[in-house]
C-alpha positions as CSV (number, residue, x, y, z in Angstrom):
1,M,116.1,161.6,83.0
2,S,115.6,160.1,86.4
3,G,111.9,160.4,85.9
4,G,112.0,158.4,82.7
5,I,114.0,155.6,84.4
6,G,111.5,155.5,87.2
7,K,108.7,154.7,84.9
8,V,110.5,151.6,83.6
9,S,112.3,150.0,86.5
10,P,114.6,147.2,85.4
11,E,114.1,145.4,88.7
12,G,110.3,145.6,88.4
13,D,110.4,144.4,84.8
14,T,112.7,141.6,85.8
15,M,110.3,140.2,88.4
16,K,107.4,140.6,86.0
17,S,109.3,138.8,83.3
18,A,110.2,136.0,85.7
19,T,106.5,135.6,86.6
20,N,105.5,135.5,82.9
21,F,108.4,133.1,82.2
22,S,107.2,130.7,84.9
23,G,103.7,130.6,83.5
24,E,104.9,130.1,80.0
25,L,107.3,127.4,81.2
26,F,104.5,125.4,82.7
27,Q,102.6,125.6,79.5
28,V,105.6,124.6,77.4
29,M,106.4,121.6,79.6
30,E,102.8,120.4,79.7
31,S,102.7,120.3,75.9
32,K,106.0,118.3,75.8
33,V,105.0,115.6,78.3
34,Q,103.1,113.1,76.1
35,T,101.9,109.6,76.7
36,P,105.0,107.3,76.3
37,Q,105.2,105.2,73.2
38,V,107.3,102.0,73.6
39,A,108.8,100.4,70.5
40,G,108.0,96.7,70.3
41,V,105.9,96.7,73.5
42,S,102.1,97.3,73.7
43,N,101.6,100.6,75.5
44,N,98.4,99.3,77.1
45,T,98.9,96.3,79.4
46,A,96.6,94.4,81.7
47,G,96.6,91.3,83.8
48,L,96.1,89.7,87.3
49,L,98.7,90.4,90.0
50,Y,98.7,89.6,93.7
51,K,99.0,92.7,96.0
52,W,100.0,92.6,99.6
53,V,97.1,94.1,101.5
54,N,98.0,93.7,105.2
55,Y,99.2,91.1,107.7
56,G,95.6,90.0,108.3
57,K,94.6,89.4,104.7
58,G,98.0,88.8,103.1
59,W,98.2,88.6,99.3
60,R,95.0,89.3,97.4
61,P,94.3,89.2,93.6
62,R,93.8,92.5,91.9
63,W,93.2,93.3,88.2
64,F,95.9,95.7,87.0
65,T,95.7,97.9,83.9
66,F,98.5,100.2,82.5
67,Q,97.4,102.9,80.2
68,A,98.7,106.4,79.4
69,G,101.4,106.2,82.0
70,V,99.1,105.3,84.8
71,L,98.9,101.9,86.6
72,S,95.5,101.3,88.1
73,Y,94.2,98.3,90.0
74,Y,90.7,96.9,90.8
75,K,89.2,94.3,93.0
76,V,88.1,91.0,91.5
77,H,85.8,90.0,94.4
78,G,83.0,91.8,96.3
79,P,80.5,94.4,95.3
80,D,83.1,96.8,93.9
81,K,84.8,94.1,91.7
82,V,85.8,95.0,88.2
83,T,83.8,93.6,85.2
84,L,86.0,92.6,82.3
85,N,85.2,92.5,78.6
86,Q,87.3,91.5,75.7
87,E,85.9,94.4,73.6
88,S,86.8,97.0,76.3
89,Y,90.4,95.6,76.5
90,K,90.9,95.4,72.8
91,G,94.5,96.4,71.9
92,F,95.7,95.6,75.5
93,R,98.5,93.1,76.0
94,L,97.3,90.5,78.5
95,I,99.9,89.0,80.8
96,G,99.4,85.8,82.7
97,E,97.2,82.8,82.3
98,E,95.0,83.7,85.3
99,G,94.3,87.1,83.8
100,Q,93.3,85.5,80.5
101,R,91.1,83.0,82.3
102,L,89.4,85.7,84.2
103,M,88.8,87.6,80.9
104,R,87.2,84.6,79.3
105,K,85.0,84.1,82.4
106,H,83.6,87.6,82.0
107,K,83.0,87.5,78.2
108,H,79.2,87.5,78.5
109,F,79.0,90.6,80.7
110,Y,79.4,93.4,78.3
111,S,76.3,95.1,79.4
112,D,77.4,95.0,83.0
113,Y,80.7,96.5,82.1
114,K,79.0,99.4,80.4
115,N,76.8,100.1,83.4
116,N,79.4,99.3,86.1
117,P,83.0,98.7,84.9
118,G,84.3,98.8,88.5
119,R,85.9,101.4,90.7
120,A,89.7,101.6,90.8
121,C,91.1,101.0,94.3
122,G,94.2,103.0,93.5
123,D,96.4,104.6,90.8
124,I,100.1,104.9,90.4
125,H,101.6,107.5,88.1
126,L,104.7,105.8,86.6
127,K,106.6,109.0,85.9
128,V,106.9,109.7,89.6
129,S,107.6,106.1,90.7
130,T,110.5,103.8,91.1
131,L,110.5,100.1,90.1
132,R,112.5,97.4,92.0
133,N,112.7,93.6,91.6
134,S,112.8,91.5,94.8
135,H,116.2,89.7,95.3
136,S,114.7,87.1,97.6
137,D,111.6,86.0,95.5
138,D,111.7,85.7,91.7
139,K,107.9,86.4,91.5
140,K,107.8,89.7,93.5
141,F,108.5,93.3,92.6
142,Y,107.9,96.7,94.1
143,I,106.6,100.0,92.9
144,Y,107.5,103.1,95.0
145,S,105.9,106.5,94.8
146,G,106.0,109.5,97.0
147,S,102.8,108.5,98.8
148,K,102.6,104.7,98.7
149,T,104.4,101.4,98.1
150,L,102.9,98.5,96.2
151,H,104.2,95.0,97.0
152,L,103.2,92.9,94.0
153,R,103.6,89.2,93.1
154,A,103.1,87.6,89.8
155,E,102.1,84.0,89.1
156,T,105.4,83.1,87.5
157,N,108.8,84.5,87.1
158,A,108.1,85.0,83.4
159,D,105.0,87.0,84.2
160,R,107.0,89.2,86.6
161,T,109.6,89.8,83.9
162,A,106.9,90.7,81.3
163,W,105.3,93.2,83.7
164,F,108.6,94.7,84.8
165,E,109.9,95.1,81.3
166,A,106.6,96.7,80.1
167,L,106.5,99.2,83.0
168,Q,110.2,100.0,82.9
169,A,110.2,100.5,79.1
170,A,107.3,102.9,79.4
171,K,108.9,104.7,82.3
172,D,112.1,105.1,80.3
173,C,110.2,107.1,77.7
174,F,109.5,109.9,80.1
175,P,112.1,112.6,80.1
176,R,114.4,112.7,83.1
177,S,112.9,116.0,84.2
178,S,109.4,114.6,84.4
179,L,110.2,112.5,87.4
180,L,109.1,115.5,89.3
181,I,105.5,116.5,90.0
182,G,106.9,120.0,89.6
183,I,108.4,121.3,86.3
184,T,112.0,121.9,85.4
185,P,113.2,124.1,82.6
186,P,113.3,122.6,79.1
187,A,116.6,121.6,77.5
188,E,116.6,124.4,74.9
189,E,117.9,127.9,75.8
190,I,115.3,130.3,76.9
191,T,115.8,133.8,75.6
192,I,114.1,137.1,76.5
193,S,113.4,140.0,74.1
194,T,114.3,143.6,75.0
195,E,112.9,145.2,71.9
196,K,109.9,146.8,73.7
197,L,112.1,148.1,76.5
198,R,114.6,149.5,74.1
199,S,111.9,151.3,72.1
200,K,110.3,152.7,75.3
201,L,113.7,154.1,76.6
202,I,114.6,155.6,73.2
203,E,111.2,157.3,73.2
204,Q,112.1,158.9,76.5
205,G,115.1,160.5,74.9
206,L,117.8,158.4,76.5
207,S,121.1,157.8,74.8
208,Q,121.9,154.6,73.0
209,D,124.7,153.8,75.4
210,F,122.5,154.2,78.4
211,V,119.8,152.0,76.8
212,V,122.4,149.2,76.2
213,E,123.6,149.5,79.9
214,C,120.0,149.1,81.1
215,E,119.5,146.0,78.9
216,K,122.7,144.5,80.4
217,I,121.5,145.1,84.0
218,M,118.0,143.6,83.2
219,L,119.5,140.5,81.5
220,A,122.0,139.9,84.3
221,E,119.2,140.0,86.9
222,F,117.0,137.7,84.9
223,S,120.0,135.3,84.5
224,N,120.3,135.1,88.3
225,V,116.6,134.3,88.6
226,K,117.0,131.5,86.0
227,E,119.9,130.1,88.0
228,Q,118.0,130.2,91.3
229,L,115.0,128.4,89.7
230,Q,117.3,125.7,88.3
231,V,119.0,125.2,91.7
232,M,115.6,124.9,93.4
233,Q,114.4,122.3,90.8
234,D,117.6,120.3,91.1
235,R,117.3,120.2,94.9
236,R,113.7,119.0,94.6
237,T,114.6,116.3,92.1
238,H,117.4,115.1,94.3
239,L,115.2,115.0,97.4
240,L,112.4,113.0,95.7
241,E,114.9,110.5,94.2
242,R,116.6,110.1,97.6
243,L,113.3,109.4,99.3
244,Q,112.4,106.8,96.7
245,L,115.7,105.1,97.0
246,L,115.7,105.1,100.8
247,E,112.2,103.5,100.8
248,A,113.4,100.8,98.4
249,D,116.6,100.1,100.3
250,K,114.7,99.8,103.6
251,V,112.3,97.2,102.2
252,E,115.1,95.2,100.6
253,L,117.1,95.3,103.8
254,E,114.2,94.0,105.7
255,T,113.9,91.1,103.3
256,N,117.6,90.3,103.4
257,V,117.7,90.3,107.2
258,V,114.8,87.9,107.5
259,D,116.2,85.7,104.8
260,E,119.5,85.6,106.5
261,M,117.9,84.6,109.8
262,Q,115.9,81.9,108.1
263,S,119.0,80.5,106.3
264,Q,121.1,80.5,109.5
265,G,118.5,79.6,112.1
266,G,115.6,78.2,110.0
267,V,112.1,78.6,111.2
268,D,113.3,78.2,114.8
269,G,115.4,81.2,114.4
270,I,112.4,83.4,113.7
271,H,110.5,82.0,116.7
272,R,113.5,82.6,118.9
273,L,113.7,86.2,117.7
274,K,110.0,86.6,118.5
275,R,110.5,85.3,122.0
276,Y,113.4,87.7,122.2
277,Y,110.9,90.6,121.9
278,D,108.5,89.0,124.4
279,G,106.5,87.2,121.7
280,S,105.1,83.7,121.9
281,D,107.3,81.0,120.3
282,T,104.4,78.7,119.8
283,E,102.4,80.9,117.4
284,T,102.8,80.4,113.7
285,D,102.4,83.2,111.3
286,D,99.1,81.8,110.2
287,D,97.9,81.7,113.8
288,H,99.0,85.3,114.2
289,D,97.2,86.5,111.1
290,N,94.0,84.6,111.7
291,G,93.7,85.8,115.2
292,R,93.3,89.4,114.3
293,S,90.0,91.0,115.1
294,G,87.9,93.1,112.8
295,D,86.0,92.5,109.7
296,G,89.0,92.0,107.4
297,E,89.3,95.6,106.1
298,S,92.2,96.2,103.7
299,D,94.1,99.3,102.7
300,D,91.8,99.5,99.7
301,D,88.8,99.8,102.0
302,E,90.3,102.7,103.9
303,E,88.1,105.8,104.1
304,E,89.4,108.9,102.6
305,F,90.8,111.3,105.3
306,F,89.4,114.8,104.8
307,D,92.0,117.4,104.7
308,T,92.4,119.2,108.0
309,K,96.2,119.4,108.1
310,D,96.5,123.2,107.8
311,S,93.7,123.7,110.3
312,L,95.1,121.3,112.8
313,K,98.4,123.1,112.9
314,S,96.8,126.1,114.5
315,S,93.9,124.4,116.2
316,G,95.0,125.4,119.7
317,S,93.4,128.8,119.3
318,I,90.1,127.6,117.7
319,Q,87.3,127.0,120.1
320,K,83.6,127.0,119.7
321,Q,81.5,129.3,122.0
322,T,80.2,127.2,124.9
323,S,77.1,127.6,127.0
324,V,77.1,127.9,130.8
325,S,76.1,124.2,131.1
326,E,79.0,123.2,128.8
327,L,81.4,125.4,130.7
328,N,80.4,123.7,133.9
329,M,81.0,120.3,132.2
330,E,84.6,121.4,131.5
331,L,85.3,121.3,135.2
332,V,84.0,117.7,135.6
333,G,86.9,115.4,136.4
334,L,89.2,118.2,137.2
335,N,88.0,119.6,140.5
336,Y,89.8,117.0,142.7
337,P,92.3,117.7,145.5
338,E,95.8,118.7,144.4
339,V,98.5,116.1,145.1
340,H,102.2,117.0,144.6
341,R,104.1,114.4,142.6
342,R,107.7,114.4,141.4
343,K,108.5,116.1,138.2
344,S,111.8,114.4,137.3
345,L,113.7,111.2,137.7
346,P,116.7,110.8,140.0
347,Q,120.1,111.9,138.5
348,P,122.0,108.8,137.1
349,K,124.7,107.5,139.3
350,E,126.7,105.9,136.5
351,K,127.5,106.9,132.9
352,E,125.3,105.2,130.5
353,K,126.8,102.9,127.8
354,S,125.9,103.0,124.1
355,V,124.4,99.8,122.8
356,S,123.4,99.1,119.2
357,L,120.2,97.2,118.7
358,W,121.3,96.1,115.2
359,S,124.5,94.7,116.6
360,M,122.5,92.7,119.1
361,I,120.3,91.3,116.3
362,K,123.3,90.5,114.1
363,D,125.4,88.9,116.8
364,N,122.5,86.6,117.9
365,I,121.2,85.4,114.5
366,G,120.7,81.6,114.7
367,K,121.2,81.5,118.5
368,D,118.6,80.5,121.2
369,L,117.6,84.1,121.9
370,G,115.2,82.9,124.6
371,K,118.3,82.4,126.8
372,V,119.8,85.8,125.9
373,C,119.2,88.6,128.4
374,L,118.3,91.8,126.6
375,P,120.5,94.6,128.2
376,V,118.7,96.9,130.5
377,Y,119.7,99.9,128.3
378,F,116.8,99.0,126.0
379,N,114.3,99.3,128.9
380,E,112.5,102.3,130.4
381,P,112.1,102.4,134.2
382,I,108.4,101.5,133.9
383,S,106.7,98.1,133.9
384,S,104.0,97.0,131.4
385,L,101.6,97.0,134.3
386,Q,102.3,100.7,134.9
387,R,102.0,101.3,131.2
388,C,98.4,100.0,131.5
389,F,97.6,102.8,134.0
390,E,99.0,105.4,131.5
391,D,95.9,104.5,129.4
392,V,93.8,106.0,132.2
393,E,95.7,109.3,132.4
394,Y,92.8,111.3,131.0
395,A,90.1,109.7,133.2
396,Y,88.3,113.0,133.4
397,L,86.8,112.1,130.0
398,L,85.0,109.2,131.6
399,H,83.8,111.4,134.4
400,R,82.3,113.8,131.8
401,A,80.8,110.8,130.0
402,Y,79.1,109.8,133.2
403,E,77.7,113.3,133.7
404,Y,76.5,113.6,130.1
405,G,74.7,110.2,130.5
406,K,73.0,111.4,133.7
407,R,71.7,114.4,131.7
408,G,70.3,112.2,129.0
409,D,73.0,113.2,126.3
410,S,74.0,109.8,124.9
411,L,75.8,111.3,121.9
412,M,78.1,113.4,124.0
413,R,78.8,110.4,126.2
414,I,80.1,108.2,123.4
415,L,82.1,111.2,122.0
416,C,83.9,111.4,125.3
417,I,84.4,107.6,125.2
418,G,85.9,107.9,121.7
419,A,88.3,110.7,122.9
420,F,89.3,108.6,125.9
421,A,90.0,105.5,123.7
422,V,92.4,107.6,121.5
423,S,94.0,109.5,124.4
424,G,95.6,106.3,125.7
425,Y,98.1,106.4,122.8
426,S,99.3,109.9,123.4
427,S,102.0,108.9,125.9
428,T,103.6,106.5,123.3
429,E,105.0,109.3,121.1
430,G,108.8,109.1,121.2
431,R,108.7,106.1,123.6
432,T,111.1,103.7,121.8
433,C,112.4,101.8,124.9
434,K,110.5,98.8,126.0
435,P,108.8,98.5,129.4
436,F,109.9,95.8,131.9
437,N,108.1,92.5,131.3
438,P,106.3,91.7,134.7
439,L,107.0,88.5,136.6
440,L,104.1,86.1,137.1
441,G,102.0,87.4,139.9
442,E,103.5,90.9,139.8
443,T,101.0,93.7,140.6
444,Y,100.7,97.5,140.4
445,E,98.3,99.8,142.3
446,A,97.5,103.4,141.8
447,D,95.4,105.4,144.3
448,F,95.2,108.8,142.7
449,P,92.6,111.0,144.6
450,D,93.7,114.0,142.4
451,M,92.3,112.1,139.4
452,G,89.3,110.5,141.3
453,V,90.4,106.9,140.4
454,R,91.8,103.8,142.0
455,F,93.6,101.2,139.8
456,V,95.0,97.7,140.3
457,S,96.7,95.4,137.7
458,E,98.3,92.0,137.8
459,K,100.2,89.7,135.4
460,V,97.8,86.7,135.3
461,S,99.5,84.5,132.8
462,H,103.1,83.9,131.7
463,H,102.6,82.0,128.5
464,P,100.9,83.6,126.8
465,M,101.7,86.8,128.6
466,I,98.4,88.4,129.8
467,L,98.0,91.5,131.9
468,A,94.7,92.2,133.6
469,C,93.7,95.6,135.1
470,H,90.7,97.2,136.9
471,C,90.0,100.9,137.5
472,E,87.2,102.6,139.4
473,G,86.1,106.2,139.1
474,R,83.0,108.3,140.0
475,G,80.0,106.6,138.5
476,W,82.0,104.1,136.3
477,K,84.5,101.3,136.3
478,C,86.8,100.1,133.6
479,W,88.6,96.7,133.1
480,G,90.3,94.7,130.5
481,D,93.2,92.4,129.8
482,S,96.0,92.5,127.2
483,N,98.0,89.9,125.3
484,L,100.4,91.2,122.7
485,K,101.2,89.1,119.7
486,S,104.4,90.2,118.1
487,K,106.0,89.9,114.7
488,F,109.6,90.8,113.8
489,W,110.0,92.0,110.3
490,G,113.7,92.8,110.2
491,R,113.3,96.6,110.2
492,S,110.2,96.8,112.4
493,I,108.3,95.0,115.2
494,Q,104.6,94.7,114.8
495,L,102.5,94.4,118.0
496,D,98.9,93.2,117.7
497,P,96.9,93.5,121.0
498,V,94.5,90.7,121.8
499,G,91.9,91.6,124.4
500,T,88.9,93.8,125.1
501,I,88.6,97.0,127.2
502,T,85.2,97.5,128.9
503,V,83.7,100.7,130.5
504,Q,80.6,100.3,132.5
505,F,78.6,103.2,134.0
506,D,76.4,103.0,137.1
507,D,73.3,103.4,134.9
508,G,74.0,100.1,133.1
509,E,75.4,101.4,129.8
510,V,78.5,99.5,128.6
511,F,81.1,100.2,126.0
512,Q,83.7,97.8,124.7
513,W,86.6,98.1,122.2
514,S,89.9,96.6,121.3
515,K,93.2,98.4,120.6
516,V,94.7,98.9,117.1
517,T,98.1,97.6,115.8
518,T,101.3,99.2,117.1
519,S,104.6,99.1,115.1
520,I,108.1,100.1,116.1
521,N,109.9,101.2,112.9
522,N,113.4,101.8,111.7
523,L,115.2,99.3,113.9
524,I,118.1,99.1,111.4
525,L,118.1,102.4,109.5
526,G,116.9,105.9,110.4
527,K,115.3,107.2,113.6
528,L,113.2,104.9,115.7
529,Y,109.5,105.8,115.8
530,V,106.2,104.3,117.1
531,D,103.1,104.3,115.0
532,H,99.5,103.0,115.5
533,Y,97.2,102.1,112.7
534,G,94.0,100.1,112.1
535,T,90.3,100.4,112.9
536,M,88.9,100.7,116.4
537,R,85.2,99.9,117.0
538,I,83.6,101.1,120.2
539,Q,80.4,99.1,120.6
540,G,77.7,100.1,123.1
541,N,74.9,98.1,124.5
542,R,72.3,100.7,123.6
543,E,71.7,102.8,120.5
544,L,75.1,104.3,119.5
545,S,78.4,103.0,118.4
546,C,81.7,104.6,117.2
547,R,84.2,103.6,114.5
548,L,87.6,105.2,114.5
549,K,90.3,104.8,111.8
550,F,94.0,105.3,112.7
551,K,95.9,106.2,109.6
552,E,99.3,104.4,109.1
553,Q,102.3,106.7,108.8
554,S,104.2,106.8,105.5
555,I,107.8,108.0,104.9
556,V,106.7,111.2,103.3
557,D,103.6,111.9,105.3
558,R,103.4,115.5,106.4
559,T,100.5,115.0,108.8
560,P,101.1,111.7,110.7
561,H,99.1,110.3,113.6
562,R,95.7,111.2,112.2
563,V,92.5,109.6,113.5
564,Q,89.1,110.0,112.0
565,G,85.8,108.3,112.6
566,F,82.0,108.6,113.1
567,V,79.3,107.9,115.7
568,H,76.6,105.8,114.2
569,N,73.1,104.9,115.4
570,K,71.6,101.4,114.9
571,S,70.3,102.4,111.4
572,G,73.8,103.3,110.3
573,E,73.3,107.1,110.2
574,K,76.4,109.2,111.0
575,L,75.4,111.5,113.8
576,A,78.8,113.1,114.5
577,T,82.4,113.1,113.2
578,L,85.5,112.7,115.3
579,F,88.9,113.7,114.0
580,G,92.3,114.8,115.2
581,K,95.7,113.2,116.1
582,W,96.4,110.6,118.7
583,D,99.4,112.5,120.0
584,E,97.8,116.0,120.1
585,A,94.0,116.5,120.4
586,M,90.6,115.2,119.3
587,Y,87.6,117.2,118.0
588,Y,84.0,116.6,117.0
589,V,81.6,118.1,114.6
590,M,77.9,117.2,114.4
591,G,76.9,115.3,111.3
592,D,78.9,113.7,108.5
593,V,81.7,116.0,107.5
594,G,82.6,113.8,104.5
595,A,79.2,114.6,102.9
596,R,79.8,118.4,102.9
597,H,81.2,120.4,100.1
598,K,85.0,120.2,99.4
599,S,85.8,123.7,100.5
600,Y,84.3,123.1,104.0
601,D,86.8,123.4,106.8
602,P,85.8,121.2,109.7
603,M,87.8,123.3,112.2
604,S,85.4,126.2,111.6
605,E,82.9,124.6,113.9
606,A,85.0,121.9,115.6
607,V,84.7,121.5,119.4
608,Q,87.7,120.1,121.3
609,L,87.1,117.0,123.3
610,W,90.6,116.3,124.6
611,R,94.1,117.7,124.3
612,R,97.4,116.1,125.3
613,A,99.0,117.5,128.5
614,D,102.1,119.6,128.2
615,P,105.4,117.8,128.2
616,P,107.4,117.7,131.4
617,E,109.8,120.4,132.3
618,N,112.6,117.9,132.8
619,V,112.7,115.7,129.7
620,T,114.1,112.2,130.2
621,R,116.0,110.2,127.7
622,Y,113.0,107.8,127.7
623,D,110.7,110.5,126.6
624,L,108.4,109.8,129.6
625,S,105.4,112.1,130.0
626,A,104.9,114.1,133.2
627,F,102.3,111.6,134.2
628,A,104.6,108.6,133.6
629,I,107.4,110.1,135.6
630,S,105.3,109.9,138.7
631,L,104.2,106.3,138.4
632,N,107.3,104.6,139.9
633,E,107.6,107.1,142.7
634,L,107.9,105.7,146.3
635,T,106.5,108.4,148.5
636,P,107.1,108.4,152.3
637,G,105.0,105.7,154.0
638,L,103.9,104.1,150.7
639,K,106.4,101.2,150.7
640,E,104.9,99.8,154.0
641,K,101.4,99.7,152.5
642,L,102.3,97.9,149.2
643,P,102.2,94.2,148.7
644,P,105.6,92.5,148.0
645,T,104.5,92.0,144.4
646,D,104.2,95.7,143.4
647,S,106.2,96.9,140.5
648,R,107.7,99.8,142.5
649,L,109.6,97.2,144.6
650,R,111.2,95.5,141.6
651,P,115.0,95.9,142.1
652,D,116.2,96.0,138.4
653,Q,113.6,98.6,137.6
654,R,114.5,100.7,140.6
655,H,118.3,100.4,139.8
656,L,117.6,101.6,136.2
657,E,115.6,104.6,137.5
658,N,118.6,105.5,139.7
659,G,121.1,105.2,136.9
660,E,122.8,102.1,138.5
661,Y,123.1,100.3,135.2
662,N,125.5,97.5,136.3
663,N,123.3,96.5,139.2
664,A,120.2,96.8,137.0
665,N,121.7,94.4,134.5
666,A,122.6,91.9,137.2
667,E,119.2,92.0,138.8
668,K,117.4,91.8,135.5
669,L,119.4,88.6,134.6
670,R,118.6,87.1,138.0
671,L,114.9,87.8,137.7
672,E,114.7,86.5,134.1
673,R,116.3,83.2,135.2
674,K,113.8,83.0,138.0
675,Q,111.0,83.9,135.5
676,R,111.8,80.9,133.3
677,R,110.5,78.7,136.0
678,A,107.1,80.5,136.1
679,Q,105.8,78.4,133.3
680,M,106.1,75.2,135.4
681,E,104.3,77.0,138.3
682,Q,101.5,78.0,135.9
683,E,101.2,74.4,134.6
684,A,101.1,73.1,138.1
685,G,97.9,75.0,138.8
686,W,99.0,78.5,139.8
687,Q,96.1,81.0,139.9
688,P,96.0,84.8,139.9
689,R,95.4,86.5,143.3
690,W,93.1,89.4,142.3
691,F,91.6,88.4,138.9
692,H,89.7,85.5,137.4
693,K,88.2,84.7,134.0
694,G,84.6,85.9,133.7
695,N,81.8,83.4,133.4
696,R,80.4,84.9,130.2
697,S,83.6,86.0,128.5
698,N,87.2,85.2,128.1
699,T,88.3,88.4,129.8
700,Y,89.9,88.5,133.2
701,E,87.8,90.3,135.8
702,Y,88.6,91.8,139.2
703,I,87.4,89.6,142.1
704,G,87.7,92.3,144.7
705,G,89.5,92.4,148.1
706,Y,92.7,94.2,147.2
707,W,91.9,97.6,148.8
708,E,90.5,95.8,151.8
709,A,93.7,93.8,152.2
710,R,95.7,97.0,151.8
711,E,93.7,98.7,154.5
712,D,94.3,95.9,156.9
713,G,97.9,95.4,155.8
714,K,97.3,91.6,155.2
715,W,99.4,90.3,152.3
716,D,99.7,86.7,153.6
717,N,98.9,85.2,150.2
718,C,101.3,87.4,148.3
719,R,104.8,85.9,147.7
720,D,108.0,87.9,147.7
721,I,108.5,87.4,144.0
722,F,111.5,89.7,143.7
723,G,113.5,88.2,146.5
724,P,115.9,85.2,146.2
725,D,114.1,81.9,145.8
726,Q,115.1,78.7,147.7
727,T,117.5,77.5,145.0
728,E,119.4,80.9,145.0
729,A,119.5,80.9,148.8
730,E,121.0,77.4,148.9
731,N,123.6,78.3,146.3
732,S,124.5,81.4,148.3
733,E,124.9,79.4,151.5
734,A,127.1,76.9,149.7
735,Q,129.4,79.6,148.5
């Protein structure tokens, strides 16, 4: 009897039945999800809408078509523009006069449509999307999906209403369970037959009562499986709906905050808020957008990122076999004398207070924020000048680039340059506190023999705020300046760097590039995070150039911080592919990876160019890297060699590092009052001490003499910018 039961295990059949049930369930649901039919509304809709592309290009017209539950959009300008024809859109409901006018304009291009109807820039599946009207603009509405958000604007309020009603009516026709990309059980009861099992058991000579008992056990187990499947599907449904609603609420909250500031403080309120975040109050939004560099790429032009997410998770153990010469190259830039630097910040002397950024914004709406001192709790004990030196943390990549060039390997040189340009962003992960804004004439030096570099930087302009820096290594030198243009969007701050970074090697080869856009997100809701996105072009003065694309992070992105690009020659041929993450590592593969078959895994032959250093043993609340922790250190004997303008001598920054928050706030307020007079000094003819504008470019260049003055200890022309000025001294004596 036991042998008969072993042949037909209830538990085994239960799992087999569950597997069969899942496969049949998918087939049943696929047959039930049909194209929605909307009573009284044409199921096929088309027309012209304006889509928000980016801050540089703004609103751009796109041709939208809705058919079979999918909303697609096409460009109406350029080589990939859509070609319209009345015959091809027969039976479509056209919305908007502009769309009808565009249709009439293309009525003679039927042959062109047949040959080249246009390539869709994007598709949105309505059954997995959420629609939301804007409360602040009667022409705008939003479509949210799990992977993207469309910001759309119609010509008129009537057109928006027509589009919204058509899409919502079609969306309502989908069953509630189809909001998932996965499948949920259908509404009707699912039953399972036990006839075959019953017959088999009776054939084995088992009693009727025993067969009935086996049936009950099997059905009970199967019922548990059904319940577990239902619970899993319900959780998935709830999670996706919450994500969609959260994204919708964040966008609307941003709009409401900006509208409130405009209503209470007008346009001046926005400019004050920009100044509050070290932005320029003389720049208009148009000035800001038009000043962006690049060739005007939009999100529609973004190259498709090939899928390496699974490989990148375990990429630490994947390395290509290297030759002896390559192995020797690994030591270039790393074989310098060891210098012991501190590994932690001093223990705080006071208990830190909790301050809400949102309460600061809310309480100062409509006020002159230029006169409000931002509490020191939002700062990190690093100045912006020291942040510039963090970009050179992985200078060994430039040393390797120099050596590759000496050996005649131009391709490996530019690959190292590309990895170096990306590595400068690695220290920003988790860094949500702002660095100290330097005073006019403030400097910072770094003489790091363990890295083989010397670095000096200076704040050369107060309005606009411009920082200039210069770094020298073995066989190369690097310089540049930076002017951040900021925009405040209610829930985020956007920082667009203006300036060029130049690397020049002793053999005359030069590379130049500009940084990409940085954003600080979730100021109001959620966890603060920093993201970088845009296109970086590294242009050389010889045969090769490099183009890198930083992918913008989305709310449901499982693989954020991705970077991908190619090295091109003058004819446009892709010689090598770079890819990785700006906070982890960068790799390269020879040739164009995008042109290979879909099953190709780039990590199978990828070579690592750079990897981020390990985090510090003693983590700070500022999320400083181990390298950043050492930048403000005053080693014995160093103070006597520094000029009075060095950032290490700034009192409010030093107090913050020591955890003396009350003194830090008091000193910060004093220095910011003093800084407001810097504009008058600059207008009166003040000039930087160590930098000047180049003759052939607008970039500040190092004029030399700093290290010689340091050697002689002569800082006669350097003012004590952190000490009390004459007005403060007179007031102190009067008291």
